[in-house]
Each structure stands twice: as structure tokens, then as C-alpha cells.
Steps between C-alpha positions, in 0.01 A plus 500: 500500500862597444728241336725323752806599295416867564516455877842652574614472861529844666854418620630422150793717391715481187856631532390676816198678349140439608207508258173616653281397207487276194522817288831597667642152440387506137675835465826332600427214261463735204828669590684165526366382165582830329839589649629193685776254425401159361455342844289796616281483189430133581403596856275778374327277246432231757354739758285648222366153414456419868280804551278448195152342512604152384500225762807330349856566387669345194857395581785336308670183619878514524580274204770309687365155408332575170336781312385793708122524495231731631260383770214667683489515882237668713574801715324332793743207478790747496360668811471158667863427413609834646313431823660152525851645467429775751360250750775240457785748541318725750520804271230744604436862407800736481733213407799649318563307178715524188380423147810408299332255260341581166129579519463331159486168685294359785760536777532873441126549454428325828737726695287793379173324591629415850611857556176661378265259677692436823619859545875469455765768457634385162819626337564426133837470325620365166504116493878479479737244649618738776163670561537477878811719495332796328366656821594488868145417614421204725212271406271257678435297185669456160452252214788407266616246245814294583714714269414810703562320828847400379586867441337623822656279767703784654193725528247253640535656844253762367228233471305318773322245281597400146324264261688358201316355201514458127772236507692250710706645786840332465680325785762775478239769565343303782840480669552875462179588688564278803682763704271797439210627708261541205233230484541350151231285339500314169158507338316262269245639260420608148277743318208257524531491880519882519860492629597272788283236661777315689797614709834355612701682771867496406671628815463541875441244773149437366598435136341202323600293198169449318242735353199554725173623356337824607173468696212333311736352237512123446717278278467170314698311235380413151593179318834652393594584863447868418349744748127579493395808698164562664477865607135613498586852616695569180367251244158347438660190350788269588831628361700237311876546487800340330699503824623162622478488878526265792174544690568510874140571599192678365665830595871435444725385215859480383561644154701263276498661156296559186327215321585680173871461579489130594769299321464130413852360467541127461169439678581732794274800549724783616409843637769738369424740788590226750833438326563876490445520874761231559754667270444855625746439785780438253436718194549876531397596146129530418384167354206278415455128446323408176499214249568415139409201285703183543469182293557268795337689789228686312607817679832573666565762764713802413639783708471849352712777655480875460857606428539851358878492513770280358579337833565127490212281616597317822503123525173407668568127538520537879162674506347235273617230743228618742232419243335170417650352184187577296505863623852577373517733199650333195607826338571862598408803287546872557308806386608859552175627651193330644168651382241595764139611496409852611431356845852351514394139442749299301395396148611137483367437151677807364830386654460161333432673167829693541687175564347331195576802285872497575561125533 
């Protein structure tokens, strides 16, 4: 019996070209690996692994909250994830889609799996910040990171449905998508969940404020108030996370922040992401909330700004007035450039290291 990963939908096309057999598709793969740009080589190598006789794929986690590591996920679970996305967003065969994410990571890999298995017309471009502007094509479905969305606002009219993952969508970005016709969704997921397993609609009359799980996905809290995911279609075991959430129901939650980032200042447990959300209305420069040691408080909150010019830092006392007293940063630092992972997730620990280095 033929491996399920070798079942390519007859409607699948890549950059407008149809492949009538596995041999034809492997011919393209060899060409991409031999002559392609870096992003095309990654695509070729993944398709090559997808079409081999193994029933699993080895993938790398993003490394945004610790060391990147390799994990093994089954091809059947990836197929199940693709079907769930297609069903939830009503994306059947001949859906026109754009791959503008790196195929080195799960989000890019899953766009390829969806296209091959569900029979999409997939176009591939370099995973650059303005990827959507490279061609004049219209698309039914596109996946991006927030950084790409920020640089694509004026071109979103080309897209019917857009999912945004890999990082928090800022209040500023949410405001920018309110007046456009594109359906924009924030996604919650990770490599271990084979991309997204929960969705939050950001615009339109039917938008909603909390993340809602895809079908057959359930949620619980552990003793740290972190999310536990039960998704039998994509994992044989419960998936434990370090995400602090407010559990609304077994299928819905509000994301609060990372347990790893929790700050204990004077006995108050503070989510820096929550403070960042409050301050985002007032601070135009990129910034994060972090902490440093303090003799009296144990840890004290600090504000770190990205400022790559010599412009004077504004007085933020008015912005701080909207915070609880224990949430107010006690010191402000600047660095010239924030470091990011390859999937555009901010490296908080690296930013703190830069601050400590130049203090």
C-alpha cells in the first residue's frame, strides 16, 4: 500500500505547474535543491523528505523561548492538521495560496502539506517582509508572521483569508486591519502542535477576543495556570505548554503571557506581556518589559527600547500613570537593535544580555 505522504492531490499545482506523478515532482525537487535560492532549497528538501518511505518528519522548534531542538512528528498527524485547517477555513481543492514563510520551520512545511494533500494552487516566494508585494496575484489563503503583516497592510486587498502566527499581533496592527475586507486571524500554536490549534478573528463583524480551539481540541490548566492541550488528531499525548492563560471553557482561552517571563517584584507576580499591551498605546518605539535584580523588591521592572538613532527618549510618566504602581518600570534602557529568531520571534534573553553588557 502506498504511503499516505505520497498521495498527491490531482489538483495540486506549484507556481502554476501541475505534476502528474511523484517522479515529476521529485524532478522539480532535485532542481530546487541543486539550483534554487536558499528558500527554494528548503522547500525542495522538505518535499523530498515528505515523499520518502518514513512515516515521520524531524523538525526544529523555533528557539524563541529556549534552545532550538529537533522533534519527530508523524506524517499522518501532519495530514490531520492540514485537513483541520482546510475544513475550518473552508479551503477546498484549487484554493490559491501563497507560501511566504521559510520551509525550515513548521508553518512553512504545513503550507506545503496542505497544498499537496488538499489540492491547492500554491505560489512560493522568498520569506521576506514585503513578500506579498512581489507579484500581482490574488490569493484565497496566506500565512504570515506579524512583521510581514506590518509591511503588507497596503496590499492585503489581494488576500481573502490571512492567518498570522509566530508572535503577538500588536494593538497597532489590530487597529490597522479593522477597515479592510481581508479576513485576518491570529493563530496559537507551536511546532509540537503542528502549527495552529486555536484561532482568534481580529476583524469584521464576527471578530472575537479569545482563542478558540479547532475541532476536536480541548484545553485544561496545570498547577501553574499554564495551558494543557488535548488534540488526539495531531498528538498521542497531552501537550504541556509554558503559556499562562485564562481558561474561558474547555475550547476557549485568553492568552496572558509566558510562564518563563513571569516577574516576581515585591511579591507581585507580573506578566510582562500584559504590561506591554497596556503601554503599546503610548510607546511608538519597539520595546519590551523585563526585570533586573533589586535588593528591596527581589526583581524590579525595566523598560527596554530599541532606539537605533540618537533621538532623545520621551518622558513616559504619563503612560506609566495608566499602570498599577507595581507594574511601573523603575528604569529605562535602550539598545540599538533587537535580536530576532529566524521566524521573527523576539529574543528576550538576548536583549537582556545586551543591556547587562553595556550597563
